[in-house]
C-alpha positions in Angstrom: 0.7 0.1 -0.1 1.4 3.3 -1.3 -0.8 6.5 0.7 -1.5 9.2 -1.1 -2.5 11.7 0.7 -2.2 12.9 4.7 -5.1 15.3 6.0 -5.5 16.9 9.2 -9.2 18.1 10.9 -8.4 21.1 14.1 -10.4 23.6 15.1 -10.2 26.7 14.0 -9.0 28.4 17.4 -5.7 26.9 17.2 -4.4 29.4 14.8 -0.2 28.1 16.3 -1.4 24.8 14.3 -3.0 26.0 11.0 0.8 27.3 10.8 2.3 24.5 11.3 0.7 22.6 8.8 0.8 25.6 6.1 4.8 25.3 7.4 4.4 21.9 5.8 3.3 22.6 3.2 0.5 21.6 3.3 -3.7 23.6 2.3 -7.2 24.2 3.5 -9.3 23.7 0.7 -12.6 22.8 2.9 -14.8 23.8 6.0 -16.6 21.6 7.7 -20.4 22.4 9.0 -22.3 20.4 11.6 -25.4 21.1 13.1 -26.8 19.1 16.4 -29.5 17.6 16.3 -30.5 16.8 19.6 -31.4 20.5 21.3 -28.4 20.8 23.7 -26.0 22.9 23.7 -22.7 22.1 23.3 -20.1 24.3 24.4 -17.0 23.0 23.9 -17.6 23.8 19.8 -18.3 27.2 19.2 -15.9 29.6 18.3 -15.0 32.0 21.0 -15.0 30.0 24.2 
């Protein structure tokens, strides 16, 4: 088996991580959208917290 691509996911708030990945030659090219289907507030993934 040959590895052809590596993908990494990280929170939008992790600016230093984004800079690190870009310095390694990686590119940002998509957004990920999520929606809570239960009427529960989930704080850990909200921006600004």
